[in-house]
Phi, psi and omega in degrees: 000129182278139180228128182236106184292148175289174180298316180292326174293321171304311183297319175301310175309311180293327178291313181296318185294323178297310179306316187275349182289348182276110179287345186270357177285132173277166184296325181293319176300320180289326176296318178297322182296311182299322177287327176294327175277357181082015183279338182287327176256026184307320184262002180281148177305149178299324183295337180252029176078018182261190180255355183060029176276177188239190185301326179293322175295325177291323172304317185292315180297315183295318176305315179293321177298322177293327178289332184276153180286339183283147180256102179246118184285055181296314182292308184293326183252001180223292188300307189291299179295336180291321181292329171299319179297316180302316189277320189243347183285160170286160179302326178290320177294316178301312185300325185277322189262317187298323173302323180292318175296319175300320180278002177076021185268343186222123176260125175255162173212144186261110176263100183230316189291150178232155184298144177064037176232164178234159176285144347285136177280102186266344175216155187237138167281328177297129184238151175238127183234137180275134176236097186061251180258001183235171181242142171240137185243133176229135177160193189222117180243128182189132001274151179238104177299118184062022177293334179284343182248000181289137178281336184213135181251130170269110189244130179270139181205148178274130178245198179292331187244035179102197187275132179237173176238141184224151175258130182234132175274117183294357173279346187295150175297137175102355179256127175240125181236135176239109185259152176208175177255134178277171183297340180258014172089002178279164177254140184220154180223152169252122192235135175241132174244125180239098180052054176271133175299135183221149171264128180298126174264300171217088190297348180205154175066035182269003188296327188284326176295317177303312183299315179298320177293324184282326178300318181289321178295318175298324177294322180293327174292325181295316180296315179300320180296320180297316179302317181291324185282328180291322178286328175298315179290325177301312182298311182294323175295318177296323175292319180292335183276335188251331185282135185246141175219140183051032172088003183221151179297152183298334178297340176294336181274124186297316184301327182285318178295330181286326178290322178298322177295321178296316181299316178298325177294316185293325176291323178295312179298316172304318185295316180297320177290325176300312176300317175304315180289324179286322178286331175297315177302317183297329182272008177083011183264099171268094189232117182298327183296319176300312178301318175296319175302316182289320183295320181299309185292315184291323182292319179299314184292325179297318176296317183293319182294312178303311183295315179294323179296318173298322179292322180289333182274341180081205184304326182296331179294347184262350180286141185299333183280343185283138182307324184292323174301316182296312178293325174300316177303315182290323174302316178296321180291320183295319184293336180264352180279121179058048178089125172280181185298323182289321178298322183281330175291322174302313181300317183289327181291327180292345181249016181295322186291350179283347185255147176278152180289132181254124174274129179257000000 
């Protein structure tokens, strides 16, 4: 699918690219810079302190983040949990919290996944019980991306009337957090809630809000993966042109150039599906089937591009310090987040019967 950005979208892409181009910037500096540029609240309504931009602009930002070496948790601490607030919070809650998120003063995390579960998560062991005028949440959430650094947690839990969303202060008594670093440099936490006081965000009927947020997050992850794959192919092509073997550049070996061409095709396929997922959201279509189609294609391309890049680089591509190894690690993590390729293939297979047979 061909995508031609507008002048404003091109400016947004160039701005994010310029910010990420400085290798000396720490992640905290980047977080502050993103907040100053209005990028953390890019998709929030203007009435809630955001920029009122749409999924296409989010796709552009995430693609540039994927291409850059820095790990800035824009999706995990702003876009994903922020979209839950937009969908499910009361006007008072949105007015209090979203401007702080957009300003970089409040980091959120969505505590939804539970141990020994796979996407899609259809039932929750974490429970919310009403005690008089308050709510108490008990359960175990893991992994929670950036849950150890979050200032406020958006927690999903099962109540008497279905799945609900609750706001939990991680400083509350009964919250135990164990944070660690993933193989791709991101932060993750294992969080246990033991009769923790919680503020109801949407105490019942939150399934639609969660699905909408995850569909948007899957589209954002696809865009990030495309950015990472594009940079991986660029680095690999440069390596084939400069690295010499038997007195000639590696690009003179036909088998290697054929593999590089296949990598380029894989990225093109992934890019088309990423644009498809984001434009569907921009048109108001929140459809898990569309998101799963994109995630399946992008996941397959990510694995092929990452493995091929390591193979073409040889032993150096396996070293942790090499950019190819780092991009491959991030692509692997993206492929496993919110459902891997097999999960989405299984999801799509379950819905084949919903379509009529087409005779050609």
